[in-house]
C-alpha positions as CSV (number, residue, x, y, z in Angstrom):
1,M,264.1,100.9,-25.9
2,E,266.3,98.3,-24.1
3,A,265.6,96.0,-21.2
4,Q,268.1,94.3,-18.9
5,G,267.5,90.5,-18.9
6,P,269.4,87.6,-17.3
7,D,272.0,87.9,-20.1
8,G,272.4,91.7,-20.0
9,W,270.8,94.5,-22.0
10,V,268.7,93.3,-24.9
11,S,266.7,95.2,-27.6
12,I,263.0,94.5,-28.2
13,S,262.8,93.7,-31.8
14,A,259.1,93.7,-32.4
15,T,257.5,97.2,-32.9
16,K,254.3,96.4,-31.0
17,Q,256.2,95.0,-28.1
18,R,258.5,98.1,-27.8
19,T,255.4,100.3,-27.9
20,L,253.6,98.2,-25.3
21,L,256.7,98.2,-22.9
22,A,257.2,101.9,-23.4
23,T,253.6,102.7,-22.6
24,L,253.6,100.5,-19.5
25,L,256.9,102.1,-18.3
26,L,255.4,105.6,-18.6
27,Y,252.9,104.5,-16.1
28,A,255.3,102.3,-14.0
29,N,253.8,100.8,-10.9
30,R,250.3,101.8,-12.0
31,S,247.7,99.8,-13.8
32,V,247.1,100.7,-17.4
33,P,243.6,99.9,-18.7
34,A,243.4,97.4,-21.5
35,Q,241.2,99.9,-23.4
36,Q,244.0,102.4,-23.5
37,L,246.5,99.9,-24.7
38,Y,244.1,98.8,-27.4
39,S,243.8,102.4,-28.7
40,E,247.5,102.9,-28.5
41,L,248.5,99.8,-30.4
42,W,245.6,99.3,-32.8
43,P,243.9,102.6,-33.1
44,D,242.0,101.7,-36.3
45,R,240.6,98.3,-35.3
46,P,237.6,97.5,-33.1
47,Q,238.4,96.3,-29.6
48,A,236.6,92.9,-30.1
49,K,239.0,92.0,-32.9
50,V,242.2,92.9,-31.0
51,S,241.6,91.6,-27.5
52,G,243.4,88.4,-28.3
53,L,246.2,90.2,-30.0
54,L,247.0,92.2,-26.8
55,A,247.2,89.1,-24.7
56,G,249.6,87.5,-27.2
57,C,251.7,90.6,-27.5
58,M,252.0,90.7,-23.7
59,W,253.1,87.0,-23.6
60,R,255.8,87.6,-26.2
61,L,257.0,90.7,-24.4
62,R,257.4,88.7,-21.1
63,S,259.5,86.2,-23.0
64,A,261.7,88.9,-24.5
65,I,262.6,90.4,-21.2
66,G,262.9,87.1,-19.3
67,D,259.8,87.4,-17.2
68,E,257.8,84.3,-18.3
69,E,256.3,84.0,-14.8
70,G,254.8,87.5,-14.9
71,L,256.6,88.8,-11.8
72,R,257.3,92.2,-13.4
73,L,254.7,92.4,-16.2
74,M,251.5,91.7,-14.2
75,T,247.9,91.3,-15.2
76,T,245.5,93.4,-13.1
77,A,241.8,93.9,-13.0
78,G,241.0,95.4,-16.4
79,G,244.6,96.0,-17.5
80,Y,248.3,95.4,-17.1
81,Q,251.0,96.9,-14.9
82,I,254.8,96.8,-14.8
83,A,256.6,96.8,-11.5
84,A,259.8,98.9,-11.4
85,Q,262.2,99.3,-8.5
86,P,263.7,102.7,-7.7
87,G,266.5,103.3,-10.2
88,A,265.4,100.6,-12.6
89,V,264.1,103.0,-15.3
90,D,266.5,105.7,-16.7
91,L,263.6,108.1,-16.8
92,H,263.2,107.9,-13.1
93,V,266.9,108.4,-12.5
94,Y,266.8,111.5,-14.7
95,Q,263.8,113.0,-12.9
96,T,265.4,112.3,-9.5
97,L,268.6,114.1,-10.5
98,V,266.7,117.0,-11.9
99,A,264.7,117.4,-8.7
100,Q,268.0,117.2,-6.7
101,G,269.6,119.9,-8.9
102,R,266.7,122.3,-8.5
103,A,266.7,121.8,-4.7
104,R,270.4,122.5,-4.6
105,R,270.0,125.5,-6.7
106,A,267.3,126.8,-4.4
107,A,269.6,126.3,-1.5
108,N,272.3,128.3,-3.4
109,D,274.5,125.2,-3.7
110,L,275.6,126.1,-7.2
111,A,278.4,123.5,-7.5
112,G,276.0,120.8,-6.3
113,A,273.3,121.9,-8.6
114,Q,275.7,121.9,-11.6
115,D,276.8,118.4,-10.7
116,S,273.2,117.1,-10.5
117,F,272.1,118.8,-13.7
118,S,275.2,117.4,-15.5
119,R,274.6,113.9,-14.3
120,A,270.9,114.2,-15.3
121,L,271.8,115.1,-18.8
122,E,274.4,112.2,-19.0
123,V,271.4,109.8,-18.7
124,W,270.3,110.8,-22.1
125,R,271.6,108.8,-25.0
126,G,269.8,110.5,-27.9
127,D,266.1,111.3,-28.5
128,A,263.7,109.8,-26.1
129,L,261.7,106.8,-27.3
130,A,263.3,107.2,-30.7
131,D,262.5,103.6,-31.9
132,V,259.0,103.5,-30.5
133,A,255.9,103.9,-32.7
134,A,254.4,107.4,-32.5
135,T,251.2,106.8,-30.6
136,P,249.4,109.7,-28.9
137,S,250.8,108.9,-25.5
138,I,254.3,108.4,-26.9
139,M,254.3,111.6,-28.9
140,A,253.1,113.6,-25.9
141,E,255.8,112.1,-23.7
142,Q,258.5,112.8,-26.3
143,A,257.5,116.4,-26.4
144,R,257.4,116.7,-22.6
145,L,260.8,115.0,-22.2
146,E,262.5,117.2,-24.8
147,E,261.1,120.3,-23.2
148,S,262.4,119.0,-19.8
149,R,265.8,118.3,-21.3
150,L,266.1,121.8,-22.8
151,A,265.0,123.3,-19.5
152,V,267.7,121.4,-17.6
153,V,270.3,122.4,-20.2
154,E,269.3,126.0,-19.6
155,A,269.4,125.6,-15.8
156,R,272.9,124.0,-16.0
157,C,274.3,126.7,-18.3
158,G,272.7,129.3,-16.0
159,V,274.5,127.8,-13.0
160,E,277.8,127.7,-15.0
161,L,277.5,131.4,-15.7
162,E,276.8,132.1,-12.0
163,L,279.9,130.2,-11.2
164,G,281.9,132.5,-13.6
165,R,282.5,129.7,-16.2
166,H,281.3,131.8,-19.1
167,E,284.3,131.0,-21.3
168,E,283.8,127.2,-20.7
169,V,280.1,127.2,-21.5
170,L,280.2,129.6,-24.5
171,P,281.0,127.0,-27.2
172,E,278.1,124.8,-26.0
173,L,275.7,127.7,-25.9
174,K,276.5,128.6,-29.5
175,L,275.8,125.1,-30.6
176,I,272.6,124.7,-28.7
177,V,271.3,128.1,-29.9
178,S,271.9,127.1,-33.5
179,Q,269.8,124.0,-32.9
180,Q,267.1,125.9,-31.0
181,P,266.8,129.2,-33.0
182,L,263.6,130.4,-31.3
183,R,264.4,129.5,-27.6
184,E,264.7,132.9,-25.9
185,R,266.2,131.9,-22.6
186,L,269.1,130.1,-24.4
187,H,269.7,133.3,-26.4
188,G,269.8,135.3,-23.2
189,L,272.4,133.0,-21.7
190,L,274.5,133.2,-24.9
191,M,274.2,137.0,-24.8
192,T,275.4,137.1,-21.2
193,A,278.3,134.7,-21.8
194,L,279.4,136.7,-24.9
195,Y,279.2,140.0,-22.9
196,R,281.2,138.6,-20.0
197,C,283.8,137.3,-22.5
198,G,284.2,140.9,-23.8
199,Q,282.2,140.3,-27.0
200,Q,279.6,143.1,-26.6
201,A,279.0,143.4,-30.4
202,E,278.5,139.7,-30.8
203,A,276.1,139.7,-27.9
204,L,274.0,142.4,-29.4
205,G,274.2,140.5,-32.8
206,V,272.6,137.5,-31.1
207,Y,269.7,139.7,-30.0
208,R,269.4,141.3,-33.5
209,D,269.3,137.9,-35.2
210,L,266.7,136.5,-32.9
211,R,264.5,139.6,-33.1
212,G,264.6,139.4,-36.9
213,L,263.6,135.7,-36.8
214,L,260.8,136.3,-34.4
215,V,259.4,139.2,-36.3
216,D,259.7,137.5,-39.7
217,E,258.4,134.1,-38.6
218,L,255.9,134.9,-35.8
219,G,255.3,138.6,-36.0
220,V,256.2,139.2,-32.3
221,E,259.0,141.0,-30.5
222,P,261.4,139.3,-28.1
223,S,260.1,138.9,-24.5
224,R,260.6,141.7,-22.0
225,P,263.4,140.0,-20.1
226,L,265.4,139.6,-23.3
227,R,264.7,143.2,-24.3
228,E,265.9,144.4,-20.9
229,L,269.0,142.3,-21.2
230,Q,269.8,143.9,-24.6
231,Q,269.4,147.3,-23.0
232,R,271.7,146.5,-20.1
233,I,274.3,145.3,-22.6
234,L,274.0,148.5,-24.6
235,L,274.5,150.5,-21.4
236,E,277.3,148.2,-20.3
237,D,275.6,147.5,-17.0
238,P,278.3,146.5,-14.6
239,A,275.9,144.2,-12.8
240,L,276.0,141.8,-15.8
241,L,279.6,141.0,-14.9
242,T,278.6,139.9,-11.4
243,T,278.9,136.2,-10.7
244,A,278.7,134.0,-7.6
245,L,282.4,134.6,-7.2
246,A,281.9,138.4,-7.2
247,P,278.9,139.2,-4.9
248,T,276.6,142.1,-5.7
249,A,276.4,145.1,-3.4
250,K,273.0,143.8,-2.2
251,A,274.6,140.4,-1.2
252,V,277.4,142.1,0.6
253,A,275.0,144.3,2.6
254,A,273.0,141.1,3.4
255,Q,276.1,139.7,5.0
256,G,276.3,142.7,7.3
257,R,279.2,144.4,5.5
258,P,278.6,148.0,4.2
259,A,278.5,148.4,0.4
260,A,279.1,151.8,-1.1
261,P,277.1,152.6,-4.3
262,I,279.0,152.8,-7.6
263,A,280.6,156.3,-7.6
264,N,279.9,157.4,-11.1
265,P,278.3,155.0,-13.6
266,R,278.8,156.1,-17.2
267,L,275.9,154.3,-18.9
268,L,275.2,156.5,-22.0
269,P,275.0,155.1,-25.5
270,A,277.5,156.7,-27.9
271,A,276.5,160.0,-29.4
272,P,275.8,160.0,-33.1
273,R,279.0,160.2,-35.1
274,I,277.5,162.6,-37.6
275,F,275.3,165.4,-36.1
276,V,274.6,168.6,-38.1
277,A,272.4,171.6,-38.2
278,R,271.4,171.5,-34.6
279,D,273.8,174.0,-33.0
280,G,271.0,176.2,-31.7
281,E,269.0,173.4,-30.2
282,L,272.1,171.8,-28.7
283,R,273.3,175.0,-27.1
284,R,269.8,175.7,-25.6
285,L,269.6,172.1,-24.3
286,T,273.0,172.0,-22.7
287,E,272.4,175.4,-21.0
288,Q,269.2,174.1,-19.4
289,L,270.6,170.7,-18.3
290,V,273.5,172.2,-16.3
291,E,271.0,174.1,-14.1
292,N,270.3,172.6,-10.7
293,D,267.4,170.0,-10.6
294,A,266.6,170.6,-14.3
295,V,263.9,168.6,-16.0
296,V,263.9,169.1,-19.8
297,S,261.7,167.5,-22.4
298,V,262.6,167.2,-26.1
299,H,259.6,166.3,-28.3
300,G,258.6,166.3,-31.9
301,V,257.3,164.0,-34.7
302,A,258.6,160.6,-35.3
303,G,262.1,160.4,-36.9
304,V,263.0,164.0,-36.3
305,G,266.2,163.1,-34.3
306,K,265.1,163.5,-30.7
307,T,267.3,160.7,-29.3
308,A,270.3,161.9,-31.3
309,L,270.0,165.4,-29.9
310,A,269.5,164.1,-26.4
311,L,272.6,161.9,-26.5
312,S,274.7,164.6,-28.1
313,A,273.6,167.0,-25.3
314,A,274.2,164.4,-22.6
315,H,277.8,163.8,-23.8
316,A,278.4,167.6,-24.1
317,V,277.6,168.2,-20.4
318,A,279.1,165.0,-19.1
319,D,281.8,166.8,-17.2
320,H,279.1,168.6,-15.1
321,F,277.8,165.3,-13.8
322,G,280.6,163.6,-12.0
323,D,278.4,161.3,-10.0
324,G,276.8,159.5,-12.9
325,L,275.3,159.4,-16.4
326,V,272.5,156.9,-16.9
327,A,270.2,156.5,-20.0
328,I,267.1,154.3,-19.9
329,D,265.0,153.3,-22.9
330,M,261.4,153.7,-21.8
331,R,260.2,151.9,-24.9
332,G,257.2,154.2,-25.2
333,S,256.8,153.5,-29.0
334,T,256.8,149.7,-28.5
335,S,254.1,147.3,-27.4
336,M,255.8,146.8,-24.0
337,P,256.6,150.2,-22.5
338,L,258.8,150.2,-19.5
339,R,257.0,150.9,-16.2
340,S,258.4,153.6,-13.9
341,I,259.2,151.0,-11.2
342,E,261.2,148.9,-13.7
343,A,263.1,152.0,-14.8
344,M,263.9,152.9,-11.3
345,H,265.3,149.4,-10.6
346,Q,267.6,149.7,-13.6
347,V,268.9,153.1,-12.4
348,C,269.4,151.8,-8.9
349,E,271.1,148.7,-10.1
350,A,273.6,151.0,-12.0
351,F,274.5,152.7,-8.7
352,G,274.5,149.4,-6.7
353,V,271.7,150.4,-4.4
354,A,268.4,148.7,-3.7
355,A,265.3,150.4,-5.2
356,A,262.4,151.2,-2.9
357,S,258.7,151.3,-3.4
358,V,255.5,152.2,-1.7
359,L,252.5,149.9,-1.8
360,I,249.3,151.6,-2.9
361,G,247.2,148.5,-3.5
362,L,247.3,144.7,-3.3
363,D,249.2,144.4,-6.6
364,Q,250.5,147.9,-7.3
365,A,253.5,149.8,-6.0
366,L,255.0,153.2,-6.7
367,P,258.7,153.6,-7.0
368,R,260.5,155.6,-4.4
369,W,264.1,157.0,-4.9
370,P,266.6,155.6,-2.3
371,Q,267.8,158.3,0.1
372,E,271.5,157.6,-0.6
373,L,271.1,158.8,-4.2
374,S,270.1,162.3,-3.1
375,G,272.6,165.1,-3.3
376,R,274.6,163.6,-6.1
377,R,275.2,165.3,-9.4
378,V,273.6,162.9,-11.9
379,L,272.2,163.2,-15.4
380,L,269.3,160.8,-16.1
381,V,268.1,160.4,-19.7
382,L,264.7,158.8,-20.2
383,D,264.4,158.1,-23.9
384,D,261.2,157.3,-25.9
385,V,258.7,158.3,-23.1
386,M,255.1,157.6,-24.0
387,T,253.1,159.8,-21.6
388,M,253.5,161.7,-18.4
389,R,251.8,158.9,-16.6
390,Q,254.7,156.6,-17.5
391,V,257.4,158.7,-15.9
392,G,255.4,160.8,-13.4
393,P,256.5,158.8,-10.4
394,L,260.1,159.1,-11.4
395,L,259.9,162.9,-11.7
396,S,258.0,163.5,-8.5
397,A,260.5,163.8,-5.6
398,A,263.5,163.1,-7.9
399,P,266.8,163.0,-6.0
400,A,268.2,166.5,-5.2
401,G,271.0,167.5,-7.6
402,W,269.8,165.4,-10.5
403,S,269.0,166.7,-14.0
404,I,266.5,164.7,-16.0
405,L,266.3,164.8,-19.8
406,L,263.2,163.2,-21.5
407,T,262.5,162.5,-25.1
408,G,259.2,161.5,-26.8
409,C,256.7,162.5,-29.4
410,A,254.5,164.2,-26.8
411,A,255.6,167.2,-24.7
412,V,256.0,165.0,-21.6
413,G,257.1,166.9,-18.5
414,A,256.5,170.3,-20.1
415,V,254.5,171.5,-17.1
416,D,255.1,173.9,-14.2
417,S,258.6,175.5,-14.4
418,R,260.1,172.6,-16.4
419,S,261.5,173.4,-19.8
420,H,260.7,171.8,-23.1
421,L,262.2,171.9,-26.6
422,L,260.0,171.3,-29.7
423,L,262.4,169.8,-32.3
424,G,261.6,170.6,-35.9
425,R,262.8,169.3,-39.2
426,L,266.2,170.1,-40.5
427,P,266.5,173.2,-42.8
428,E,267.2,172.3,-46.4
429,S,270.8,173.3,-46.1
430,G,271.2,171.1,-43.0
431,A,269.5,168.2,-44.7
432,V,271.8,168.4,-47.7
433,D,274.8,168.8,-45.4
434,L,273.8,165.6,-43.5
435,L,273.5,163.7,-46.8
436,G,277.0,165.0,-47.8
437,R,278.5,163.9,-44.5
438,L,276.9,160.4,-44.8
439,V,277.4,159.6,-48.5
440,G,280.4,161.8,-49.2
441,A,280.7,165.5,-50.0
442,D,282.0,164.9,-53.5
443,R,279.0,162.8,-54.4
444,V,276.6,165.5,-53.2
445,D,278.5,168.4,-54.7
446,A,278.4,166.7,-58.1
447,D,274.6,167.1,-58.2
448,R,273.3,169.4,-55.4
449,A,270.0,169.8,-57.2
450,A,269.4,166.1,-56.9
451,A,270.6,166.1,-53.3
452,A,268.1,168.9,-52.5
453,R,265.3,167.0,-54.2
454,L,266.2,163.9,-52.3
455,A,266.2,165.8,-49.0
456,R,262.7,167.2,-49.8
457,L,261.4,163.8,-50.6
458,C,262.8,162.7,-47.2
459,E,260.9,165.7,-45.7
460,H,264.2,166.9,-44.1
461,T,263.8,164.4,-41.3
462,P,267.1,162.8,-40.1
463,L,265.7,159.2,-39.9
464,A,264.6,159.2,-43.5
465,L,267.8,160.9,-44.6
466,R,270.0,158.4,-42.8
467,I,268.1,155.5,-44.3
468,A,268.4,156.9,-47.8
469,A,272.1,157.6,-47.2
470,G,272.6,154.1,-46.0
471,K,271.2,152.7,-49.2
472,L,273.3,155.1,-51.3
473,S,276.4,154.3,-49.4
474,A,275.9,150.6,-49.9
475,R,275.4,151.3,-53.7
476,P,278.1,153.7,-54.6
477,D,277.3,153.4,-58.3
478,W,273.8,154.8,-57.8
479,R,273.3,158.4,-58.9
480,L,271.5,160.7,-56.5
481,A,269.2,161.9,-59.3
482,D,268.1,158.3,-60.2
483,F,267.4,157.5,-56.5
484,A,265.5,160.7,-56.1
485,E,263.4,159.9,-59.1
486,R,262.5,156.5,-57.6
487,L,261.6,158.2,-54.3
488,A,259.3,160.5,-56.2
489,D,257.0,157.5,-56.8
490,A,254.8,157.7,-53.8
491,H,253.8,154.1,-54.1
492,A,257.4,152.9,-53.7
493,R,258.7,155.5,-51.2
494,L,258.1,153.7,-48.0
495,D,259.5,150.5,-49.5
496,L,262.7,152.3,-50.6
497,L,263.2,154.0,-47.2
498,T,264.2,150.8,-45.6
499,H,267.8,149.8,-44.9
500,G,269.0,147.0,-42.6
501,E,266.9,147.2,-39.5
502,A,265.9,150.8,-40.0
503,S,262.6,151.4,-41.6
504,L,260.5,154.6,-41.9
505,R,257.4,152.5,-42.4
506,D,258.0,150.5,-39.2
507,R,258.7,153.7,-37.2
508,L,255.4,155.3,-38.3
509,A,253.5,152.0,-37.9
510,A,254.8,152.0,-34.2
511,C,253.2,155.4,-33.8
512,R,249.9,154.1,-35.3
513,A,250.1,151.0,-33.1
514,R,249.9,153.3,-30.0
515,L,246.5,154.4,-31.2
516,M,245.5,150.8,-31.5
517,R,246.7,149.9,-28.1
518,G,244.8,152.8,-26.6
519,N,241.6,151.7,-28.4
520,D,241.5,155.1,-30.0
521,A,239.0,154.4,-32.8
522,A,238.5,158.1,-33.5
523,G,242.2,158.7,-33.9
524,L,242.6,155.7,-36.2
525,R,239.6,156.8,-38.3
526,A,241.0,160.4,-38.5
527,L,244.4,159.0,-39.6
528,E,242.8,156.9,-42.4
529,L,240.7,159.9,-43.6
530,L,243.7,162.2,-43.6
531,G,245.4,159.8,-45.9
532,A,242.5,159.9,-48.2
533,L,242.3,163.7,-48.1
534,D,246.0,163.8,-48.8
535,L,246.6,167.5,-48.0
536,P,250.0,168.5,-46.6
537,M,248.4,171.0,-44.2
538,V,245.0,170.9,-42.6
539,T,243.1,173.3,-40.4
540,E,240.9,172.5,-37.5
541,M,237.8,173.3,-39.6
542,D,239.1,170.8,-42.3
543,L,239.1,168.2,-39.6
544,V,235.6,169.2,-38.5
545,M,234.3,168.5,-42.0
546,L,236.4,165.5,-42.6
547,L,235.4,163.8,-39.4
548,D,231.9,165.2,-39.3
549,S,232.5,166.2,-35.7
550,A,232.3,169.2,-33.4
551,P,235.3,171.6,-33.3
552,A,236.3,170.6,-29.8
553,A,236.3,166.9,-30.7
554,A,238.3,167.5,-33.8
555,H,240.8,169.5,-31.9
556,L,241.3,166.7,-29.3
557,I,241.7,164.1,-32.0
558,A,244.3,166.1,-33.8
559,E,246.3,166.7,-30.6
560,R,246.3,163.0,-29.9
561,L,247.8,162.4,-33.4
562,V,250.4,165.0,-32.5
563,D,251.2,163.3,-29.2
564,V,251.9,159.9,-30.9
565,G,254.2,161.6,-33.5
566,L,252.0,161.5,-36.6
567,L,251.0,165.2,-37.0
568,E,253.0,168.4,-36.4
569,S,251.2,171.3,-34.7
570,L,251.9,174.6,-36.4
571,E,249.9,177.6,-35.1
572,L,246.8,177.0,-33.1
573,G,244.3,175.1,-35.3
574,R,246.7,174.3,-38.1
575,Y,248.5,171.0,-38.6
576,L,251.2,169.6,-40.9
577,V,250.5,166.1,-42.2
578,P,253.8,164.5,-43.3
579,A,253.7,162.9,-46.7
580,S,255.1,159.6,-45.2
581,V,252.2,159.6,-42.7
582,R,249.7,160.0,-45.5
583,L,251.3,157.2,-47.4
584,L,251.1,154.9,-44.4
585,A,247.5,155.9,-43.8
586,R,246.5,155.0,-47.4
587,E,248.1,151.6,-47.0
588,T,245.8,150.9,-44.0
589,Q,242.6,152.2,-45.5
590,S,239.7,149.9,-44.6
591,D,236.6,151.7,-46.0
592,P,237.1,153.5,-49.3
593,A,233.4,154.6,-49.5
594,M,233.6,156.2,-46.1
595,A,236.8,158.0,-47.2
596,R,235.3,159.3,-50.4
597,A,232.3,160.7,-48.5
598,A,234.5,162.4,-46.0
599,V,236.7,164.0,-48.6
600,Q,233.6,165.2,-50.4
601,R,232.4,166.9,-47.2
602,V,235.7,168.9,-47.2
603,V,235.3,169.7,-50.9
604,D,231.8,170.9,-50.4
605,Y,232.9,173.1,-47.5
606,Y,235.4,174.9,-49.7
607,V,232.9,175.2,-52.6
608,D,230.7,177.1,-50.2
609,A,233.6,179.2,-49.0
610,V,234.7,180.1,-52.5
611,R,231.1,181.0,-53.5
612,G,230.9,183.1,-50.4
613,C,233.9,185.1,-51.6
614,C,232.3,185.6,-54.9
615,S,229.0,186.8,-53.5
616,A,228.6,190.5,-53.3
617,D,226.2,190.0,-50.4
618,S,228.7,188.0,-48.3
619,I,230.1,190.6,-45.9
620,A,230.6,188.5,-42.8
621,P,231.7,184.8,-42.6
622,P,228.8,182.3,-42.4
623,P,228.3,180.5,-39.0
624,R,230.3,177.4,-38.0
625,S,233.1,178.1,-40.4
626,C,236.3,179.9,-41.1
627,M,235.0,181.2,-44.4
628,P,235.9,184.7,-45.4
629,G,233.7,187.7,-46.0
630,R,233.9,189.7,-49.2
631,R,236.3,192.2,-47.6
632,D,238.9,189.4,-46.8
633,R,238.6,187.3,-49.9
634,S,241.9,188.2,-51.5
635,A,243.9,187.3,-48.4
636,W,241.9,184.2,-47.8
637,Y,242.4,183.0,-51.4
638,R,246.2,183.5,-51.1
639,A,246.3,181.6,-47.8
640,H,244.2,178.7,-49.2
641,R,245.4,178.6,-52.8
642,T,247.4,175.3,-52.4
643,T,244.6,173.6,-50.6
644,L,242.1,174.6,-53.3
645,S,244.3,173.4,-56.0
646,E,244.8,170.0,-54.3
647,L,241.1,169.6,-53.6
648,S,240.1,170.5,-57.1
649,L,241.8,167.3,-58.2
650,R,239.7,165.3,-55.8
651,D,236.4,166.8,-56.8
652,H,234.9,164.5,-59.5
653,T,232.0,166.9,-60.1
654,D,234.4,169.8,-61.1
655,T,232.3,172.1,-59.0
656,L,235.2,173.4,-56.9
657,H,237.3,174.1,-59.9
658,K,234.6,176.2,-61.5
659,A,234.0,178.1,-58.3
660,V,237.7,178.9,-58.0
661,D,237.8,180.1,-61.5
662,D,234.9,182.4,-60.7
663,L,236.7,183.7,-57.7
664,R,239.8,184.4,-59.7
665,H,237.8,186.4,-62.2
666,A,236.1,188.3,-59.4
667,L,239.5,189.2,-57.8
668,L,240.9,190.3,-61.1
669,A,237.9,192.5,-61.7
670,G,238.4,194.0,-58.3
671,K,235.0,193.2,-57.1
């Protein structure tokens, strides 16, 4: 706090006087009630005891600033007021320049806006009100002014980028981001500046660091605009290089000059460097994609390698699509899935044409493909699709000549004449081969038994195998057998299958979160109970007993778990429950008593089934069950032997174990 008196600028030495002057200046040209000043300056003392102190403080402040006659510090009815001429308070000068800069920016006067914002920031000489006591009003104003300063810094840097001065503003942005590690707009500006300077990897690193900080500190993902910016950088969106010095196609068209769309955007992420044991699937997919107006869906459980297959296929057929290759992350497994209209805007931006839409309500619009994109040979990859509803508007009336490839846990788009490919796990030989390619063939060949065991513990899924290989590559002294032994500990497996930003637990948790966002209480309960049951394979009747529900309801619940990527559908009415999913389910168990009762219902069901096999009178299966009659008991026992063995360990009454022994004796006796 400084004031300009007859002899120039002077400091106000007394703390109370500085606080009083600052408070009056915040309300310049307005009367401040004495009651408010009492509470600001003497918050812990009764008003009756400080009324005289306020008058004395005001008299000394007038003397300090050379206003003994009270021409500027005036007494009003019930309070005090300071008179300030325009330009007399630096805060007012700053606010005027900021308003001027925003008006110039709105008028597209970028150079003028940059000048106004820069002069506004030059008014600052450090933290606002730094030597003033922290009263409630002062602290609130300090927070407001700091937020305003940062907003102006962002606005000025944004204008600098629009003017093409990314190299000049880059050092400043790096410094400010280091000082404001959670401010997302600054990170977005830094990412843009880095990308325009040819530093794509560094730009993506800024996003990765911010995301890690937000997730660790606050438990949230970056905002949608920042996620979209990261996606555009990954896809090398040419529009990101556009500045005010290089108008966009839309701006050129607005000026009455025709703008041709980009002839052939190549916006595909790189194909995986190591890709094995998918020759059949890759061949089938490429054959389907090169057909006219093909729509192909690749679906399967989480972590099975759908995106890797899709990108490999897209690059394999790239020569067939001379007019463009575009990939869009639909973010179906995240909390902020991309809407169809947003996806269309990204695609149209890549071609330099304006997206269209059709209003169907006051606040809702359906995307509509621009006519100029029709008749082009384009491959569009929509990765991580959540449901058909998310992409339906994009698929209906898609431009002629386009092929569309979708990936997701659910069989999205697999309707009518459209093709779909259910992607399974790698065969054991392929899983071991992938390990060898990732960690070194010599290392795998030295202990192929350990490599095979490691592959089985990773359930032959590429995601888990790549995570395990990443850890082993970073620790070349680790033996495969030792690491496999650690993975065999179910309690530690999900912790071990984490490397860098890749985490099997996080991927499965994202699938579970889809149930939560859909308020699917039945699905969440089923997942929890499947973890307690802990069977690698369940039948629909197992689910009926576990959930205590009707068969139709159990079937629908199981299919929803398939669609979010947590179960694998085998033949009709049979489902594979991955070990990693069961581990995650047990981590989130909320009601152990309910789980025990549910498991016991399944045990009791199999006790009855086994006893039915042993009974000479049981010729036909009992109602509401898949229990065998006496004639089919041998085949039934062979089909359910693993399940019976697993459930015997969960039956604390030992009833099932005894019933199974009786059945074995009956089968041996040939009864």
